[in-house]
All heavy atoms as an XYZ file, in Angstrom:
909
protein
N       0.814     -1.183      0.000
C       0.000      0.000      0.000
C       0.871      1.267      0.000
O       0.567      2.197     -0.715
C      -0.889     -0.064      1.240
C      -1.924      0.993      1.265
S      -3.188      0.558      0.098
C      -4.482      1.481      0.708
N       1.950      1.241      0.834
C       2.852      2.396      0.873
C       3.576      2.576     -0.448
O       3.839      3.691     -0.864
C       3.882      2.242      1.992
C       3.329      2.564      3.326
C       4.448      2.634      4.319
N       3.921      3.041      5.601
C       4.609      3.070      6.699
N       5.870      2.688      6.684
N       4.073      3.459      7.813
N       3.875      1.508     -1.044
C       4.590      1.564     -2.316
C       3.737      2.237     -3.386
O       4.231      3.013     -4.192
N       2.427      1.906     -3.392
C       1.519      2.503     -4.354
C       1.407      4.014     -4.126
O       1.422      4.801     -5.070
C       0.140      1.843     -4.246
C      -0.920      2.359     -5.200
C      -0.487      2.181     -6.642
C      -2.232      1.656     -4.945
N       1.316      4.450     -2.849
C       1.234      5.872     -2.524
C       2.497      6.606     -2.949
O       2.451      7.716     -3.481
C       0.988      6.060     -1.029
N       3.671      5.964     -2.761
C       4.936      6.586     -3.139
C       5.025      6.736     -4.644
O       5.501      7.754     -5.165
C       6.104      5.773     -2.602
N       4.527      5.733     -5.392
C       4.566      5.799     -6.851
C       3.656      6.918     -7.355
O       4.020      7.688     -8.239
C       4.162      4.431     -7.459
C       3.972      4.527     -8.970
C       5.211      3.378     -7.139
N       2.448      7.020     -6.772
C       1.524      8.070     -7.181
C       2.098      9.459     -6.891
O       1.965     10.379     -7.704
C       0.180      7.903     -6.486
C      -0.687      6.743     -6.993
C      -1.930      6.599     -6.121
C      -1.083      6.951     -8.432
N       2.749      9.588     -5.764
C       3.357     10.867     -5.403
C       4.457     11.238     -6.390
O       4.560     12.380     -6.825
C       3.907     10.807     -3.966
C       4.565     12.083     -3.441
C       3.563     13.238     -3.438
C       5.115     11.874     -2.059
N       5.268     10.258     -6.751
C       6.356     10.514     -7.713
C       5.794     10.905     -9.073
O       6.316     11.808     -9.734
C       7.237      9.270     -7.856
S       8.297      9.019     -6.430
N       4.699     10.254     -9.506
C       4.085     10.590    -10.790
C       3.527     12.010    -10.783
O       3.662     12.752    -11.761
C       2.982      9.584    -11.140
C       3.453      8.197    -11.574
C       2.266      7.266    -11.737
C       4.236      8.285    -12.872
N       2.916     12.381     -9.684
C       2.349     13.734     -9.587
C       3.453     14.783     -9.624
O       3.337     15.803    -10.307
C       1.516     13.888     -8.304
C       0.210     13.129     -8.375
S      -0.821     13.117     -6.887
C      -0.440     14.563     -6.019
N       4.519     14.557     -8.878
C       5.633     15.510     -8.871
C       6.292     15.598    -10.231
O       6.676     16.670    -10.681
C       6.646     15.132     -7.799
C       6.183     15.323     -6.351
C       7.226     14.787     -5.394
C       5.896     16.783     -6.070
N       6.428     14.466    -10.899
C       7.069     14.444    -12.215
C       6.219     15.197    -13.231
O       6.742     15.888    -14.109
C       7.298     13.007    -12.667
N       4.891     15.093    -13.133
C       4.038     15.783    -14.103
C       4.088     17.297    -13.883
O       3.949     18.069    -14.818
C       2.608     15.266    -14.025
O       2.019     15.634    -12.797
N       4.277     17.733    -12.651
C       4.360     19.181    -12.362
C       5.712     19.757    -12.753
O       5.829     20.941    -13.038
C       4.132     19.434    -10.876
S       2.439     19.109    -10.351
N       6.749     18.941    -12.751
C       8.108     19.425    -12.998
C       8.282     19.965    -14.401
O       9.070     20.868    -14.629
C       9.119     18.318    -12.736
N       7.520     19.488    -15.352
C       7.688     19.921    -16.727
C       6.922     21.191    -17.048
O       7.049     21.734    -18.134
N       6.114     21.680    -16.148
C       5.294     22.857    -16.435
C       6.028     24.139    -16.076
O       6.770     24.199    -15.120
C       3.982     22.788    -15.654
C       3.089     21.667    -16.099
C       1.787     21.670    -15.312
O       1.607     22.430    -14.393
N       0.877     20.783    -15.697
N       5.813     25.165    -16.891
C       6.382     26.486    -16.654
C       5.371     27.335    -15.873
O       4.171     27.189    -16.077
C       6.670     27.160    -17.996
C       7.684     26.445    -18.850
C       9.090     26.855    -18.452
O       9.294     27.929    -17.927
N      10.050     25.979    -18.685
N       5.803     28.230    -14.997
C       4.861     29.112    -14.309
C       4.225     30.067    -15.329
O       4.833     30.382    -16.347
C       5.714     29.869    -13.298
C       7.111     29.765    -13.801
C       7.176     28.479    -14.599
N       2.998     30.522    -15.075
C       2.349     31.434    -16.021
C       3.129     32.745    -16.123
O       3.716     33.206    -15.147
C       0.967     31.678    -15.408
C       1.081     31.286    -13.989
C       2.184     30.281    -13.912
N       3.177     33.328    -17.327
C       3.939     34.583    -17.491
C       3.277     35.712    -16.705
O       2.071     35.789    -16.590
C       3.888     34.843    -18.995
C       2.687     34.097    -19.483
C       2.526     32.916    -18.555
N       4.111     36.596    -16.175
C       3.616     37.738    -15.427
C       3.689     38.975    -16.305
O       4.521     39.076    -17.188
C       4.439     37.959    -14.165
C       4.297     36.841    -13.167
C       5.090     37.128    -11.907
O       5.849     38.080    -11.839
N       4.908     36.286    -10.912
N       2.802     39.937    -16.008
C       2.808     41.190    -16.753
C       4.097     41.927    -16.455
O       4.570     41.919    -15.318
C       1.607     42.041    -16.370
N       4.701     42.549    -17.453
C       5.957     43.275    -17.205
C       5.720     44.454    -16.267
O       4.693     45.103    -16.311
C       6.383     43.751    -18.599
C       5.146     43.725    -19.425
C       4.267     42.651    -18.832
N       6.700     44.701    -15.424
C       6.626     45.828    -14.493
C       6.748     47.118    -15.264
O       7.436     47.206    -16.272
C       7.740     45.720    -13.455
N       6.072     48.140    -14.781
C       6.111     49.444    -15.432
C       7.500     50.025    -15.293
O       8.105     49.987    -14.227
C       5.074     50.365    -14.798
O       5.220     51.662    -15.314
N       8.015     50.563    -16.361
C       9.347     51.157    -16.308
C       9.281     52.671    -16.280
O      10.246     53.339    -16.548
C      10.177     50.675    -17.503
O       9.540     51.093    -18.691
N       8.099     53.223    -15.981
C       7.936     54.667    -15.940
C       8.714     55.239    -14.772
O       8.574     54.772    -13.643
C       6.448     55.004    -15.822
O       6.300     56.379    -15.578
N       9.551     56.253    -14.999
C      10.355     56.810    -13.903
C       9.513     57.567    -12.877
O       9.958     57.802    -11.778
C      11.334     57.747    -14.599
C      10.682     58.103    -15.891
C       9.829     56.914    -16.265
N       8.284     57.974    -13.208
C       7.493     58.764    -12.276
C       6.648     57.909    -11.347
O       6.085     58.413    -10.413
C       6.564     59.734    -13.038
O       5.715     58.968    -13.885
C       7.352     60.725    -13.851
N       6.529     56.606    -11.611
C       5.675     55.801    -10.738
C       6.515     55.212     -9.618
O       7.502     54.540     -9.860
C       4.951     54.716    -11.531
O       5.689     53.537    -11.543
N       6.123     55.514     -8.411
C       6.810     55.005     -7.230
C       5.841     54.113     -6.482
O       4.863     54.575     -5.932
C       7.257     56.177     -6.348
C       7.977     55.705     -5.095
O       8.372     54.527     -5.030
O       8.134     56.534     -4.175
N       6.136     52.819     -6.475
C       5.237     51.873     -5.805
C       5.780     51.445     -4.456
O       5.277     50.523     -3.851
C       5.019     50.635     -6.688
O       6.296     50.037     -6.951
C       4.327     50.988     -7.988
N       6.803     52.131     -3.959
C       7.386     51.724     -2.689
C       6.520     52.114     -1.497
O       6.543     51.443     -0.480
C       8.788     52.311     -2.524
O       8.695     53.723     -2.541
N       5.747     53.191     -1.598
C       4.854     53.578     -0.504
C       3.438     53.695     -1.033
O       3.220     54.230     -2.118
C       5.272     54.932      0.120
O       5.267     55.918     -0.904
C       6.634     54.863      0.758
N       2.474     53.188     -0.285
C       1.091     53.293     -0.753
C       0.612     54.740     -0.694
O       1.061     55.527      0.128
C       0.306     52.419      0.236
C       1.150     52.364      1.459
C       2.579     52.502      0.980
N      -0.289     55.084     -1.576
C      -0.845     56.428     -1.621
C      -1.987     56.529     -0.622
O      -2.962     55.793     -0.718
C      -1.340     56.727     -3.028
O      -1.977     57.968     -3.045
N      -1.866     57.415      0.333
C      -2.896     57.623      1.337
C      -3.466     59.011      1.140
O      -2.723     59.994      1.163
C      -2.332     57.480      2.763
C      -1.747     56.086      2.950
C      -3.401     57.773      3.799
C      -1.000     55.904      4.246
N      -4.787     59.111      0.913
C      -5.359     60.449      0.706
C      -5.273     61.284      1.974
O      -5.353     60.773      3.082
C      -6.812     60.163      0.333
C      -7.093     58.802      0.843
C      -5.780     58.069      0.859
N      -5.084     62.569      1.781
C      -5.020     63.487      2.921
C      -6.392     63.598      3.565
O      -7.412     63.535      2.877
C      -4.557     64.863      2.446
N      -6.467     63.731      4.883
C      -7.770     63.865      5.537
C      -8.446     65.163      5.132
O      -7.784     66.163      4.868
C      -7.440     63.854      7.033
C      -6.005     64.233      7.115
C      -5.366     63.790      5.824
N      -9.761     65.114      5.084
C     -10.531     66.312      4.743
C     -10.619     67.231      5.952
O     -10.710     66.764      7.081
C     -11.932     65.918      4.306
C     -12.012     65.065      3.038
C     -13.449     64.614      2.806
C     -11.506     65.839      1.851
N     -10.603     68.537      5.733
C     -10.731     69.456      6.868
C     -12.145     69.363      7.433
O     -13.095     69.062      6.717
C     -10.479     70.833      6.245
C     -10.815     70.659      4.802
C     -10.481     69.228      4.466
N     -12.302     69.602      8.742
C     -13.641     69.537      9.331
C     -14.542     70.616      8.743
O     -14.095     71.721      8.468
C     -13.411     69.765     10.825
C     -12.066     70.395     10.920
C     -11.284     69.973      9.703
N     -15.774     70.264      8.555
C     -16.736     71.200      7.990
C     -17.417     71.957      9.118
O     -17.773     71.392     10.134
C     -17.780     70.437      7.172
O     -18.800     71.294      6.767
N     -17.608     73.235      8.925
C     -18.302     74.025      9.945
C     -19.807     74.037      9.703
O     -20.565     74.475     10.545
C     -17.766     75.454      9.954
O     -18.003     76.054      8.697
N     -20.240     73.553      8.539
C     -21.665     73.531      8.228
C     -22.326     72.359      8.949
O     -21.767     71.274      9.010
C     -21.870     73.395      6.726
N     -23.510     72.565      9.531
C     -24.188     71.467     10.197
C     -24.634     70.420      9.180
O     -24.936     70.749      8.031
C     -25.394     72.130     10.867
C     -25.614     73.383     10.088
C     -24.261     73.795      9.576
N     -24.621     69.185      9.610
C     -25.052     68.103      8.745
C     -26.552     67.926      8.913
O     -27.038     67.715     10.022
C     -24.322     66.796      9.106
C     -22.819     66.973      8.889
C     -24.843     65.629      8.284
C     -21.988     65.823      9.380
N     -27.265     68.043      7.819
C     -28.705     67.831      7.859
C     -29.085     66.882      6.747
O     -28.469     66.892      5.683
C     -29.504     69.141      7.682
O     -29.148     69.716      6.423
C     -29.234     70.127      8.790
N     -30.065     66.070      7.006
C     -30.566     65.195      5.958
C     -31.687     65.928      5.259
O     -32.376     66.744      5.868
C     -31.082     63.870      6.549
O     -32.121     64.171      7.474
C     -29.982     63.102      7.244
N     -31.909     65.654      3.975
C     -32.961     66.372      3.257
C     -34.319     66.245      3.926
O     -35.051     67.206      4.025
C     -32.952     65.711      1.874
C     -31.583     65.182      1.725
C     -31.158     64.782      3.113
N     -34.649     65.065      4.448
C     -35.960     64.909      5.068
C     -36.071     65.773      6.321
O     -37.106     66.342      6.606
C     -36.211     63.442      5.409
O     -35.241     62.988      6.326
N     -34.994     65.878      7.086
C     -35.001     66.684      8.311
C     -35.064     68.174      7.966
O     -35.722     68.954      8.639
C     -33.751     66.369      9.125
C     -33.636     67.084     10.421
C     -34.633     66.548     11.392
N     -34.568     67.324     12.599
C     -35.019     66.929     13.736
N     -35.558     65.756     13.843
N     -34.941     67.685     14.782
N     -34.374     68.575      6.913
C     -34.344     69.987      6.541
C     -35.712     70.469      6.073
O     -36.036     71.641      6.210
C     -33.308     70.206      5.445
N     -36.512     69.588      5.515
C     -37.818     69.976      5.002
C     -38.931     69.850      6.038
O     -40.065     70.211      5.770
C     -38.164     69.127      3.769
C     -37.203     69.281      2.595
C     -37.580     68.321      1.478
C     -37.189     70.701      2.088
N     -38.625     69.303      7.210
C     -39.626     69.117      8.257
C     -40.134     70.464      8.743
O     -39.341     71.341      9.070
C     -38.972     68.433      9.469
C     -39.370     67.025      9.652
C     -38.694     66.451     10.890
O     -38.545     67.155     11.908
O     -38.315     65.298     10.818
N     -41.454     70.646      8.812
C     -41.948     71.893      9.395
C     -41.780     71.847     10.913
O     -41.768     70.783     11.513
C     -43.429     71.895      9.006
C     -43.777     70.451      8.858
C     -42.526     69.773      8.371
N     -41.623     73.014     11.510
C     -41.527     73.064     12.964
C     -42.885     72.789     13.595
O     -43.919     72.858     12.934
N     -42.866     72.467     14.881
C     -44.122     72.277     15.607
C     -44.267     73.415     16.603
O     -43.289     74.042     16.989
C     -44.186     70.906     16.323
C     -43.077     70.780     17.367
C     -44.130     69.779     15.323
C     -43.240     69.568     18.276
N     -45.496     73.687     17.004
C     -45.763     74.744     17.975
C     -46.364     74.104     19.208
O     -47.283     73.292     19.108
C     -46.727     75.790     17.389
O     -46.114     76.356     16.219
C     -47.026     76.891     18.383
N     -45.800     74.437     20.366
C     -46.320     73.941     21.649
C     -46.555     75.117     22.568
O     -45.902     76.157     22.468
C     -45.369     72.904     22.298
C     -45.329     71.628     21.492
C     -43.969     73.452     22.471
N     -47.514     74.945     23.491
C     -47.894     76.006     24.415
C     -47.842     75.459     25.832
O     -48.218     74.318     26.077
C     -49.308     76.470     24.093
C     -49.837     77.547     25.025
C     -51.261     77.870     24.715
N     -51.325     78.632     23.473
C     -52.354     79.374     23.116
N     -53.429     79.444     23.873
N     -52.341     80.051     22.000
N     -47.372     76.286     26.752
C     -47.335     75.860     28.136
C     -46.756     76.928     29.034
O     -46.582     78.074     28.638
N     -46.456     76.511     30.252
C     -45.917     77.425     31.259
C     -44.438     77.144     31.453
O     -44.026     75.988     31.624
C     -46.659     77.249     32.598
O     -48.062     77.435     32.357
C     -46.186     78.244     33.626
N     -43.657     78.210     31.461
C     -42.208     78.099     31.633
C     -41.882     78.009     33.118
O     -42.477     78.708     33.942
C     -41.490     79.328     31.018
C     -39.984     79.250     31.233
C     -41.827     79.456     29.545
N     -40.937     77.129     33.438
C     -40.433     77.060     34.817
C     -38.922     76.902     34.769
O     -38.358     76.504     33.752
C     -41.067     75.887     35.572
O     -40.723     74.662     34.971
N     -38.292     77.250     35.881
C     -36.841     77.074     35.969
C     -36.545     75.586     36.088
O     -37.250     74.854     36.790
C     -36.286     77.796     37.196
O     -36.470     79.182     37.061
N     -35.487     75.152     35.415
C     -35.087     73.753     35.496
C     -34.343     73.464     36.780
O     -34.068     74.361     37.581
N     -34.018     72.195     36.985
C     -33.292     71.805     38.193
C     -31.840     72.294     38.159
O     -31.206     72.411     39.192
C     -33.334     70.272     38.422
C     -34.744     69.813     38.698
C     -32.745     69.518     37.244
N     -31.330     72.573     36.969
C     -29.975     73.108     36.826
C     -30.069     74.594     36.491
O     -30.997     75.028     35.810
C     -29.219     72.383     35.704
C     -29.008     70.898     35.947
C     -28.044     70.605     37.076
O     -27.143     71.429     37.332
O     -28.201     69.553     37.720
N     -29.107     75.366     36.948
C     -29.093     76.817     36.703
C     -29.066     77.118     35.211
O     -28.362     76.471     34.447
C     -27.873     77.436     37.375
N     -29.885     78.106     34.806
C     -29.910     78.537     33.418
C     -30.790     77.699     32.498
O     -30.871     77.975     31.320
N     -31.441     76.686     33.035
C     -32.287     75.825     32.216
C     -33.747     76.236     32.371
O     -34.223     76.482     33.477
C     -32.120     74.365     32.634
S     -30.433     73.757     32.433
N     -34.449     76.322     31.237
C     -35.872     76.653     31.247
C     -36.655     75.488     30.658
O     -36.308     74.963     29.604
C     -36.145     77.915     30.426
C     -35.584     79.209     30.990
C     -35.827     80.359     30.019
C     -36.206     79.522     32.344
N     -37.720     75.094     31.360
C     -38.531     73.963     30.945
C     -39.942     74.455     30.661
O     -40.509     75.232     31.435
C     -38.552     72.877     32.056
C     -39.451     71.726     31.670
C     -37.136     72.390     32.333
N     -40.509     74.005     29.547
C     -41.882     74.332     29.199
C     -42.740     73.126     29.545
O     -42.526     72.032     29.036
C     -41.998     74.647     27.702
C     -43.402     75.007     27.227
C     -43.803     76.378     27.772
C     -43.478     74.988     25.720
N     -43.714     73.332     30.420
C     -44.642     72.261     30.821
C     -45.942     72.468     30.057
O     -46.633     73.469     30.252
C     -44.884     72.304     32.326
C     -45.675     71.119     32.831
O     -46.197     70.328     31.998
O     -45.780     70.956     34.059
N     -46.275     71.506     29.182
C     -47.492     71.625     28.365
C     -48.688     70.954     29.020
O     -49.791     71.033     28.502
C     -47.285     70.979     26.984
O     -47.131     69.573     27.149
C     -46.102     71.578     26.256
N     -48.477     70.294     30.132
C     -49.536     69.530     30.778
C     -49.448     68.050     30.421
O     -49.879     67.198     31.179
N     -48.898     67.742     29.246
C     -48.713     66.349     28.835
C     -47.254     66.014     28.596
O     -46.889     64.848     28.497
C     -49.507     66.035     27.540
O     -49.072     66.922     26.513
C     -50.998     66.181     27.758
N     -46.402     67.035     28.466
C     -44.971     66.813     28.208
C     -44.167     67.981     28.765
O     -44.711     69.057     29.015
C     -44.721     66.677     26.712
N     -42.886     67.746     28.953
C     -41.964     68.808     29.357
C     -40.902     68.950     28.281
O     -40.334     67.949     27.821
C     -41.291     68.476     30.685
C     -42.181     68.637     31.881
C     -41.389     68.559     33.177
O     -40.308     67.987     33.235
N     -41.940     69.157     34.215
N     -40.645     70.186     27.875
C     -39.627     70.476     26.870
C     -38.576     71.387     27.467
O     -38.901     72.384     28.116
C     -40.247     71.159     25.642
C     -41.175     70.264     24.860
C     -42.554     70.368     25.010
C     -40.673     69.309     23.988
C     -43.403     69.549     24.295
C     -41.518     68.481     23.269
C     -42.883     68.608     23.421
O     -43.721     67.792     22.718
N     -37.331     71.059     27.235
C     -36.219     71.914     27.616
C     -36.049     72.938     26.505
O     -35.807     72.577     25.355
C     -34.944     71.081     27.772
C     -33.661     71.864     27.980
C     -33.716     72.643     29.286
C     -32.470     70.937     27.948
N     -36.233     74.206     26.818
C     -36.196     75.259     25.801
C     -34.758     75.642     25.472
O     -34.005     76.093     26.341
C     -36.977     76.480     26.276
C     -38.465     76.246     26.549
C     -39.132     77.518     27.059
C     -39.171     75.719     25.302
N     -34.392     75.475     24.215
C     -33.056     75.836     23.726
C     -33.212     76.963     22.712
O     -33.869     76.804     21.693
C     -32.391     74.629     23.049
C     -32.250     73.363     23.884
C     -31.723     72.220     23.031
C     -31.352     73.608     25.075
N     -32.665     78.125     23.011
C     -32.709     79.245     22.076
C     -33.973     80.077     22.149
O     -34.247     80.860     21.242
N     -34.767     79.921     23.207
C     -35.973     80.745     23.359
C     -35.573     82.177     23.697
O     -34.527     82.423     24.299
C     -36.863     80.176     24.455
N     -36.387     83.133     23.310
C     -36.129     84.552     23.596
C     -36.138     84.743     25.119
O     -37.165     84.548     25.768
C     -37.204     85.408     22.943
C     -36.980     86.900     23.106
O     -36.244     87.308     24.035
O     -37.540     87.654     22.299
N     -35.012     85.125     25.720
C     -34.945     85.246     27.179
C     -35.807     86.372     27.746
O     -36.124     86.368     28.938
C     -33.459     85.496     27.459
C     -32.906     86.027     26.184
C     -33.733     85.442     25.080
N     -36.207     87.321     26.919
C     -37.075     88.406     27.390
C     -38.521     87.927     27.506
O     -39.313     88.508     28.234
C     -36.990     89.595     26.441
N     -38.875     86.866     26.797
C     -40.248     86.352     26.806
C     -40.369     85.073     27.625
O     -41.288     84.920     28.433
C     -40.729     86.107     25.351
C     -40.733     87.420     24.570
C     -42.104     85.449     25.331
C     -40.988     87.251     23.081
N     -39.433     84.145     27.429
C     -39.482     82.854     28.123
C     -38.831     82.992     29.491
O     -37.648     82.725     29.669
C     -38.786     81.780     27.291
N     -39.633     83.434     30.471
C     -39.160     83.583     31.849
C     -40.021     82.693     32.738
O     -41.167     82.376     32.397
C     -39.235     85.059     32.319
C     -38.270     85.921     31.522
C     -40.646     85.592     32.223
N     -39.474     82.294     33.868
C     -40.215     81.417     34.783
C     -41.568     82.036     35.126
O     -41.671     83.215     35.454
C     -39.398     81.165     36.042
N     -42.632     81.238     34.993
C     -43.985     81.670     35.305
C     -44.777     82.164     34.100
O     -45.992     82.282     34.159
N     -44.113     82.461     32.996
C     -44.801     82.986     31.814
C     -45.472     81.858     31.038
O     -44.946     80.755     30.937
C     -43.806     83.714     30.913
N     -46.641     82.177     30.488
C     -47.292     81.236     29.578
C     -46.882     81.649     28.173
O     -47.089     82.796     27.767
C     -48.810     81.262     29.725
C     -49.456     80.144     28.932
C     -50.949     79.999     29.205
O     -51.427     80.450     30.262
O     -51.614     79.419     28.339
N     -46.267     80.724     27.438
C     -45.726     81.039     26.118
C     -46.126     79.993     25.091
O     -46.569     78.893     25.429
C     -44.181     81.154     26.133
C     -43.716     82.262     27.058
C     -43.543     79.836     26.497
N     -45.939     80.381     23.851
C     -46.111     79.467     22.720
C     -44.790     79.515     21.962
O     -44.311     80.606     21.627
C     -47.269     79.961     21.856
C     -47.655     79.016     20.753
C     -48.902     79.516     20.031
O     -48.740     80.304     19.070
O     -50.014     79.133     20.440
N     -44.194     78.362     21.747
C     -42.912     78.307     21.040
C     -43.042     77.419     19.809
O     -43.786     76.437     19.813
C     -41.758     77.805     21.943
C     -41.455     78.797     23.043
C     -42.054     76.443     22.519
N     -42.322     77.783     18.768
C     -42.265     76.993     17.544
C     -40.827     76.535     17.361
O     -39.891     77.282     17.646
C     -42.708     77.839     16.335
O     -44.030     78.307     16.564
C     -42.683     77.029     15.045
N     -40.663     75.306     16.910
C     -39.323     74.761     16.694
C     -39.391     73.267     16.467
O     -40.402     72.739     16.004
N     -38.306     72.602     16.836
C     -38.207     71.151     16.647
C     -37.731     70.478     17.919
O     -36.786     70.946     18.547
C     -37.203     70.819     15.557
C     -37.655     71.105     14.164
C     -36.630     70.555     13.170
N     -37.014     70.826     11.809
C     -36.929     71.999     11.206
N     -36.468     73.034     11.872
N     -37.303     72.154      9.965
N     -38.365     69.358     18.242
C     -37.882     68.533     19.350
C     -36.577     67.890     18.895
O     -36.476     67.416     17.767
C     -38.913     67.475     19.713
N     -35.571     67.902     19.757
C     -34.259     67.324     19.469
C     -33.920     66.308     20.566
O     -33.047     66.560     21.395
C     -33.185     68.420     19.420
C     -33.422     69.502     18.404
C     -33.061     69.069     16.992
O     -32.430     68.001     16.825
O     -33.417     69.792     16.059
N     -34.612     65.146     20.587
C     -34.412     64.199     21.688
C     -32.987     63.690     21.833
O     -32.595     63.285     22.914
C     -35.380     63.056     21.376
C     -35.893     63.280     20.010
C     -35.590     64.684     19.622
N     -32.176     63.752     20.796
C     -30.801     63.268     20.892
C     -29.798     64.329     21.290
O     -28.613     64.046     21.434
N     -30.250     65.564     21.485
C     -29.326     66.656     21.820
C     -28.730     66.461     23.211
O     -29.419     66.045     24.137
C     -30.047     68.000     21.738
N     -27.448     66.753     23.338
C     -26.750     66.642     24.623
C     -26.903     67.957     25.390
O     -26.631     69.026     24.837
C     -25.268     66.369     24.391
C     -24.992     65.084     23.623
S     -25.331     63.618     24.565
C     -23.977     63.635     25.685
N     -27.368     67.866     26.627
C     -27.478     69.053     27.476
C     -27.051     68.695     28.886
O     -26.901     67.525     29.217
C     -28.928     69.597     27.532
O     -29.719     68.704     28.311
C     -29.526     69.746     26.138
N     -26.894     69.700     29.717
C     -26.580     69.468     31.128
C     -27.811     69.691     32.002
O     -27.714     69.641     33.216
C     -25.455     70.425     31.590
O     -25.890     71.763     31.374
C     -24.172     70.155     30.833
N     -28.948     69.940     31.387
C     -30.138     70.313     32.153
C     -30.881     69.126     32.777
O     -31.611     69.304     33.735
C     -31.085     71.120     31.280
S     -30.389     72.746     30.882
N     -30.735     67.953     32.263
C     -31.234     66.725     32.872
C     -32.749     66.612     33.008
O     -33.236     65.820     33.803
C     -30.594     66.500     34.251
C     -29.087     66.475     34.206
C     -28.504     66.252     35.580
O     -29.084     65.597     36.411
N     -27.330     66.809     35.810
N     -33.510     67.411     32.289
C     -34.953     67.224     32.343
C     -35.610     67.774     31.088
O     -35.111     68.713     30.476
C     -35.573     67.849     33.599
C     -35.687     69.347     33.577
C     -36.202     69.918     34.879
O     -35.447     70.555     35.568
N     -37.453     69.692     35.210
N     -36.701     67.172     30.692
C     -37.435     67.596     29.515
C     -36.765     67.152     28.223
O     -35.576     66.873     28.182
N     -37.556     67.082     27.172
C     -37.039     66.789     25.842
C     -36.471     68.072     25.257
O     -37.181     69.081     25.192
C     -38.178     66.276     24.926
O     -38.737     65.102     25.513
C     -37.677     65.965     23.528
N     -35.201     68.071     24.851
C     -34.630     69.283     24.269
C     -35.466     69.755     23.071
O     -35.874     68.963     22.223
C     -33.230     68.853     23.826
C     -32.897     67.711     24.748
C     -34.205     66.995     24.949
N     -35.746     71.042     23.026
C     -36.585     71.631     21.990
C     -35.884     72.872     21.466
O     -35.719     73.850     22.200
C     -37.959     71.987     22.574
C     -38.982     72.395     21.557
C     -39.782     71.445     20.941
C     -39.157     73.735     21.219
C     -40.752     71.819     20.003
C     -40.106     74.115     20.278
C     -40.906     73.145     19.666
N     -35.440     72.826     20.199
C     -34.753     73.960     19.581
C     -35.800     74.959     19.112
O     -36.556     74.686     18.193
C     -33.885     73.497     18.421
C     -33.022     74.590     17.838
C     -32.017     75.124     18.835
O     -31.262     74.376     19.436
N     -32.006     76.432     19.040
N     -35.852     76.115     19.758
C     -36.888     77.122     19.508
C     -36.467     78.046     18.360
O     -35.343     78.527     18.319
C     -37.135     77.954     20.788
C     -38.160     79.038     20.538
C     -37.552     77.046     21.929
N     -37.401     78.273     17.445
C     -37.169     79.232     16.362
C     -38.039     80.475     16.512
O     -37.738     81.515     15.945
C     -37.455     78.597     14.974
O     -38.793     78.097     14.970
C     -36.491     77.462     14.681
N     -39.118     80.367     17.310
C     -40.000     81.511     17.529
C     -40.592     81.404     18.933
O     -41.038     80.349     19.353
C     -41.129     81.502     16.491
C     -42.118     82.636     16.611
C     -43.189     82.510     15.540
C     -44.263     83.580     15.743
N     -45.368     83.370     14.812
N     -40.592     82.529     19.659
C     -41.151     82.574     21.017
C     -42.164     83.700     21.069
O     -41.867     84.825     20.648
C     -40.042     82.871     22.056
O     -38.933     82.011     21.836
C     -40.543     82.710     23.468
N     -43.338     83.418     21.649
C     -44.293     84.513     21.869
C     -45.089     84.246     23.152
O     -45.377     83.119     23.502
C     -45.219     84.716     20.670
C     -46.069     83.537     20.269
C     -46.816     83.816     18.958
O     -46.293     84.479     18.078
N     -48.016     83.315     18.867
N     -45.383     85.358     23.825
C     -46.147     85.292     25.068
C     -47.615     85.045     24.728
O     -48.131     85.547     23.735
C     -45.993     86.594     25.836
C     -46.466     86.524     27.274
C     -46.144     87.812     28.006
N     -44.723     88.092     28.086
C     -43.955     87.758     29.122
N     -44.479     87.146     30.159
N     -42.688     88.058     29.124
N     -48.294     84.256     25.570
C     -49.720     83.974     25.380
C     -50.489     84.729     26.449
O     -50.096     84.749     27.618
C     -49.995     82.454     25.501
C     -51.483     82.178     25.392
C     -49.230     81.689     24.461
N     -51.592     85.332     26.065
C     -52.389     86.090     27.039
C     -51.764     87.446     27.328
O     -50.774     87.858     26.744
N     -52.332     88.176     28.278
C     -51.943     89.536     28.578
C     -50.658     89.690     29.178
O     -49.765     90.267     29.244
């Protein structure tokens, strides 16, 4: 049995010995091509423009009404609508004061990072006082 395996191995090696390796494409002889270091693109400079998706950019703002109160953290204003609390971001400070009833237009930004720790962040684009 070993003898048969040795003969088959010798036949296989002998059949491979007569074959030539496939020809390779000639290397470029251009003096300007340097293949010693890979080409790495330079990093792009950071963009100062905010990233918006087309669907988000076309979204109309919403308007909510409620009473403004001071948040648990200094400088934070929360709008209580009776069913939800919104952390007011960018509201007119002359109008949105603790105790005032206001109507604000803007967009809820639930993913926005704040230090205020309460209410859904709400980016205000328009603030107006309600009532007298």
